[in-house]
C-alpha positions in Angstrom: -8.0 -4.7 26.6 -9.2 -2.6 23.6 -8.0 0.5 25.3 -4.5 -0.9 25.8 -4.5 -2.0 22.1 -5.6 1.4 21.0 -2.8 3.1 23.0 -0.2 0.7 21.6 -1.4 1.1 18.0 -1.6 4.9 18.3 1.9 5.0 19.8 3.3 2.9 17.0 1.7 5.1 14.3 3.0 8.2 16.1 6.6 6.8 16.2 6.3 6.1 12.5 5.0 9.6 11.7 7.8 11.2 13.7 10.5 9.0 12.1 9.4 9.7 8.6 8.9 13.4 9.2 12.5 13.7 10.6 13.8 11.8 7.7 12.2 14.3 5.4 13.7 17.2 7.3 17.2 15.6 7.4 17.3 14.9 3.7 15.3 17.9 2.5 13.1 15.7 0.3 10.0 17.8 0.5 8.5 16.2 -2.6 7.7 13.2 -0.4 5.7 15.1 2.1 2.5 14.6 0.1 3.1 10.9 0.0 3.6 10.7 3.8 0.4 12.7 4.5 -1.5 10.6 2.0 -0.5 7.5 3.9 -1.6 9.1 7.2 -5.0 9.9 5.7 -5.5 6.3 4.8 -5.7 5.6 8.5 -9.1 7.3 8.4 -10.4 4.0 7.2 -9.4 2.5 10.6 -12.2 2.9 13.2 -9.5 3.1 15.9 -7.2 5.7 14.3 -9.8 7.7 12.3 -10.3 10.3 15.1 -6.5 11.0 15.3 -5.5 11.1 11.6 -5.7 14.9 11.3 -3.7 15.3 14.5 -1.0 13.1 13.0 -0.9 15.4 9.9 -0.7 18.5 12.0 2.1 17.0 14.1 4.0 16.1 11.0 3.7 19.6 9.6 4.9 21.1 12.9 8.0 18.9 12.9 8.7 19.8 9.2 8.0 23.5 10.0 10.8 23.4 12.6 13.4 22.6 9.8 15.2 26.0 10.0 15.7 25.4 13.8 17.4 22.1 13.3 19.7 23.0 10.4 17.4 22.1 7.6 16.6 24.0 4.5 15.3 27.6 4.9 13.0 27.5 1.9 9.2 27.1 2.4 7.8 23.6 2.0 7.0 23.1 -1.7 8.5 26.4 -2.7 10.0 24.8 -5.9 6.5 23.7 -7.0 4.6 26.0 -9.3 1.9 28.0 -7.5 -1.6 27.6 -8.9 -3.0 30.8 -10.4 -6.6 31.7 -10.1 -8.3 30.5 -13.3 -8.7 27.0 -14.7 -9.6 26.3 -18.3 -13.2 25.1 -18.2 -15.0 23.9 -21.3 -17.4 21.2 -20.1 -19.4 19.2 -22.7 -19.2 16.2 -25.0 -15.8 14.9 -26.3 -14.9 12.1 -28.7 -12.8 9.4 -27.2 -11.0 8.1 -30.2 -9.7 4.6 -30.7 -6.0 4.0 -29.8 -5.0 2.7 -33.3 -6.3 5.9 -34.9 -4.5 8.6 -32.8 -1.7 8.8 -35.3 -3.5 7.7 -38.4 -4.1 10.6 -40.8 -6.9 8.7 -42.6 -8.8 8.0 -39.3 -8.2 11.5 -37.9 -9.4 13.2 -41.1 -12.8 11.5 -40.7 -12.9 12.3 -36.9 -12.1 16.0 -37.6 -14.8 16.1 -40.3 -17.3 14.8 -37.7 -16.0 17.3 -35.1 -16.6 20.2 -37.5 -20.1 19.0 -38.4 -21.1 18.5 -34.8 -20.8 21.7 -32.7 -21.8 19.8 -29.5 -18.5 17.9 -29.7 -16.0 20.2 -28.0 -12.9 18.1 -28.7 -11.3 14.7 -28.3 -9.8 12.5 -25.6 -6.7 10.4 -26.4 -5.1 7.8 -24.3 -1.3 7.5 -24.1 0.7 4.8 -22.5 3.7 5.8 -20.4 6.0 3.9 -22.8 4.8 6.1 -25.7 5.7 9.3 -23.9 9.1 8.3 -22.4 11.3 5.7 -24.1 14.5 6.3 -22.0 14.8 7.9 -18.7 14.2 11.6 -18.8 13.9 11.7 -22.6 10.3 12.5 -23.6 8.4 12.3 -26.9 5.3 14.5 -26.9 5.2 14.9 -30.7 1.9 13.1 -31.1 0.2 15.4 -28.5 1.7 18.5 -30.1 0.5 17.5 -33.5 -3.1 16.7 -32.4 -3.2 19.9 -30.3 -2.2 22.0 -33.3 -4.8 20.3 -35.5 -7.5 20.8 -32.9 -6.6 24.4 -32.2 -7.1 25.3 -35.9 -10.7 24.1 -35.5 -11.2 25.7 -32.1 -11.6 22.2 -30.6 -9.8 20.9 -27.4 -7.7 18.0 -26.3 -7.9 15.9 -23.2 -5.4 13.1 -22.6 -5.4 10.1 -20.3 -2.2 8.4 -19.1 -2.8 4.7 -19.3 -1.2 2.7 -16.5 -2.7 -0.7 -17.5 -2.5 -2.9 -20.6 -3.6 -6.3 -21.6 -1.1 -8.9 -22.9 -3.4 -9.4 -25.8 -2.6 -5.9 -27.0 1.1 -6.7 -27.4 2.1 -3.2 -26.3 4.4 -2.0 -23.6 2.8 -0.1 -20.7 6.1 1.3 -19.2 9.5 2.3 -20.5 12.1 -0.5 -20.6 14.3 1.2 -18.0 11.5 0.8 -15.4 11.9 -3.0 -15.5 15.2 -2.7 -13.5 15.5 -4.1 -10.0 15.4 -0.5 -8.6 11.7 -0.4 -9.7 10.9 -4.0 -8.8 10.4 -4.9 -12.4 8.0 -2.0 -12.8 4.8 -3.9 -13.4 2.7 -6.7 -12.0 0.3 -9.2 -13.7 -3.4 -8.8 -13.4 -5.9 -11.3 -14.6 -9.3 -11.3 -16.2 -11.6 -14.3 -17.0 -10.3 -14.4 -20.6 -7.0 -12.5 -20.6 -4.1 -11.3 -18.6 -2.8 -7.8 -18.3 -0.3 -5.6 -16.5 -0.5 -2.7 -14.0 2.3 -0.5 -12.7 3.9 -1.1 -9.3 3.0 2.4 -8.0 3.7 1.4 -4.4 7.4 1.7 -5.4 8.6 5.2 -4.5 11.0 5.3 -7.4 8.2 4.6 -9.9 6.1 7.3 -8.2 9.0 9.7 -8.6 9.5 8.9 -12.3 5.7 9.2 -13.0 5.8 12.6 -11.3 8.7 13.6 -13.5 6.6 12.7 -16.6 3.7 14.8 -15.2 6.1 17.7 -14.6 7.4 17.6 -18.1 3.9 17.5 -19.6 2.8 20.4 -17.4 5.7 22.5 -18.4 4.9 22.1 -22.1 1.1 22.0 -22.2 -0.5 23.6 -19.1 -0.5 27.1 -20.6 -1.9 26.0 -24.0 -5.5 27.3 -24.3 -6.7 24.2 -26.1 -5.1 21.7 -23.8 -8.2 21.1 -21.8 -7.4 18.2 -19.4 -5.3 15.4 -18.2 -6.2 12.3 -16.2 -5.0 8.9 -15.1 -6.7 5.6 -15.9 -8.9 3.6 -13.5 -7.7 3.4 -9.9 -8.5 -0.3 -9.7 -5.6 -2.6 -9.0 -7.2 -5.2 -11.2 -7.6 -8.9 -10.4 -4.1 -9.5 -8.9 -2.5 -12.8 -9.8 0.1 -12.7 -7.0 -1.5 -11.3 -3.9 -0.2 -8.0 -2.7 0.6 -7.1 0.9 -1.6 -4.6 2.8 1.4 -2.2 2.8 1.7 -2.4 -1.0 -1.9 -1.7 -1.4 -1.8 1.3 1.0 1.3 2.7 -0.7 -0.2 2.2 -4.1 -3.2 4.4 -3.3 -1.2 6.9 -1.3 1.2 7.3 -4.2 -1.7 7.6 -6.6 -3.1 10.5 -4.6 0.4 12.0 -4.4 0.7 11.9 -8.2 -2.7 13.6 -8.5 -1.4 16.4 -6.1 1.6 16.9 -8.3 -0.6 16.9 -11.3 -2.6 19.8 -9.8 0.7 21.6 -9.1 2.1 21.2 -12.6 -1.3 21.8 -14.3 -2.7 24.7 -12.3 -4.7 26.1 -15.2 -6.0 22.7 -16.5 -8.6 20.2 -15.6 -7.0 17.2 -13.9 -8.9 14.0 -12.9 -8.7 10.4 -11.7 -10.9 7.6 -13.1 -11.9 5.8 -9.9 -13.7 2.5 -9.2 -12.1 0.5 -6.4 -11.6 -0.4 -3.6 -15.0 0.6 -2.3 -13.9 0.4 1.3 -11.7 3.5 0.9 -13.6 5.4 -1.8 -15.0 8.0 0.6 -11.5 8.9 1.9 -10.0 8.6 -1.6 -12.6 10.8 -3.3 -12.6 13.3 -0.4 -8.8 13.7 -0.9 -9.2 14.3 -4.6 -11.7 17.0 -3.9 -9.5 18.7 -1.3 -6.7 19.0 -3.8 -8.9 20.3 -6.6 -8.8 17.2 -8.8 -11.7 15.8 -10.7 -13.6 12.6 -10.2 -13.9 10.2 -13.2 -16.3 7.4 -13.7 -14.9 4.7 -16.0 -18.2 3.4 -17.3 -21.9 4.4 -17.8 -24.9 2.2 -17.6 -28.6 2.7 -16.9 -28.6 -0.3 -14.6 -25.9 0.7 -12.1 -27.2 -0.4 -8.7 -26.4 3.0 -7.0 -28.9 4.7 -9.4 -31.8 2.9 -7.8 -30.9 2.7 -4.1 -27.9 3.5 -1.8 -25.3 0.7 -1.7 -22.9 0.0 1.1 -20.1 0.6 0.7 -21.1 2.9 -2.1 -19.7 2.5 -5.6 -18.1 5.6 -7.2 -21.3 6.6 -8.9 -23.0 7.1 -5.5 -20.7 10.0 -4.9 -21.4 11.9 -8.2 -24.6 13.7 -7.1 -22.9 14.5 -3.7 -20.0 16.3 -5.4 -21.9 18.0 -8.2 -20.9 21.7 -8.3 -18.0 21.0 -5.9 -15.5 19.1 -8.0 -15.2 18.4 -11.7 -17.2 15.3 -12.7 -16.2 13.3 -15.8 -17.6 10.1 -17.3 -16.3 7.7 -19.9 -18.7 5.8 -22.2 -16.7 2.7 -23.2 -17.1 0.2 -26.0 -18.9 -2.2 -23.8 -21.4 0.4 -22.5 -23.0 0.7 -25.9 -23.3 -3.0 -26.3 -24.8 -4.2 -23.0 -25.9 -2.6 -19.7 -24.1 -5.4 -17.8 -20.5 -6.5 -18.0 -21.5 -10.1 -18.0 -23.8 -9.5 -20.9 -27.0 -10.4 -19.0 -28.5 -6.9 -19.5 -29.7 -5.2 -22.7 -28.4 -2.9 -25.4 -29.1 0.7 -24.3 -29.7 3.6 -26.6 -27.3 6.5 -26.7 -30.2 8.7 -25.3 -30.4 6.4 -22.3 -26.6 6.6 -21.7 -26.8 10.4 -22.1 -29.8 10.6 -19.6 -27.9 8.7 -17.0 -24.7 10.7 -17.3 -26.4 14.1 -17.5 -29.5 13.8 -15.3 -28.5 11.1 -12.7 -24.8 11.6 -12.4 -24.6 15.4 -13.2 -21.5 15.0 -15.4 -19.6 18.1 -16.6 -17.6 16.1 -19.2 -18.6 13.0 -21.1 -16.0 11.1 -23.2 -17.9 9.2 -25.8 -15.9 6.3 -27.3 -16.1 6.4 -31.1 -17.5 2.9 -31.4 -17.6 1.8 -35.1 -21.2 0.5 -34.8 -22.7 3.3 -32.7 -21.0 6.5 -33.5 -23.6 7.4 -36.2 -26.3 7.2 -33.5 -24.2 9.3 -31.2 -23.6 12.0 -33.8 -27.4 12.1 -34.5 -28.2 12.5 -30.8 -25.6 15.2 -30.4 -27.2 17.2 -33.2 -30.5 17.4 -31.3 -31.6 20.8 -30.1 -31.1 19.9 -26.5 -27.4 19.3 -27.0 -26.9 22.6 -28.9 -28.8 25.0 -26.6 -25.5 26.0 -24.9 -21.8 25.4 -25.3 -21.7 22.5 -22.8 -24.2 20.5 -24.8 -26.8 20.4 -22.1 -24.3 19.2 -19.4 -23.7 21.0 -16.1 -21.4 23.9 -16.8 -21.2 25.4 -13.3 -17.6 26.1 -12.3 -16.8 23.7 -9.4 -16.3 25.3 -6.0 -12.8 23.7 -5.7 -11.6 26.2 -8.3 -11.3 29.8 -7.4 -12.4 30.7 -10.9 -12.9 29.2 -14.3 -12.1 30.7 -17.7 -14.0 29.9 -20.9 
């Protein structure tokens, strides 16, 4: 019975693969190839189909490769996409993650810049931008804030890393997506996620039209900033769907993560000389496949929090959380960590732990997780302690501030 089921399921998947591949050929929409292949790789989480997923990918590429024979385009697959050159900008170390309200405040930034200049171990800053801040109307982008910060940092020989935020809380009163994405074509653009004490929103990335618009934003950013020597990196906020209020279908979840990987592939294409990364936490059941795909494309792995009491630090967990993969991928792919507000205040999210020292947080990130980059939130209560620690001799012995500076093997070469 199991054998019959296996045959039927495999046949069904094969029909789907062939149909989608032929649709790509017919319409010459090669930008969707990565999305299809990403969905096939999700099958690796199925014990029945895992052994065949690579065969499906190969079969898909064979069909697409036959395009000239059946009247399709004669250009190579992806030929319109920039080809990644050899070297990637690589300046690992400690970075300030500034508060959102201060990113365009001259008073706040003047103090931040003063601290940067007085603390050689700080190599630059990380700033978060919501999609709605960068694109107000379709195809019309506003990168003025990024350009100004980049100019100011360049004058100090400091660097900029940005994160595109795809989530927001209702409490913040801010828009996460441009208004035009709320149209029916985009299924309203966002869905509600809940927390014990607040509600928020996440983008409906399973919608292909939203995926395409996010990719367009990435392309525009890459065209303007990839070649800038002080534009160090770009990432996307945490992969977690959040606590979904209205349950999602299995297909929506699969398409969400397949499209997230597709966006990351495009980010590598449009930022060939720049660090790109994905903050990752859930779902644990697919982390192995998801992180493996990030590594294969040359993207970095991001950890959204740091704590001395993370379970995976003491013993293997099953399925493993994201931090269990950090030692495994050290030296292979870029590893970045974010020290959030809450990480300074308590080791546990439910506040049942203790208040760690900055040295403890540093030790976990550097020694246990082998981070290349640490983004330290400039917490009003703790930043003085952070600056003190970053002035210690151990954090000034080399440009990376004592962190692992080895060029990851996923890059052909790094340039300092």
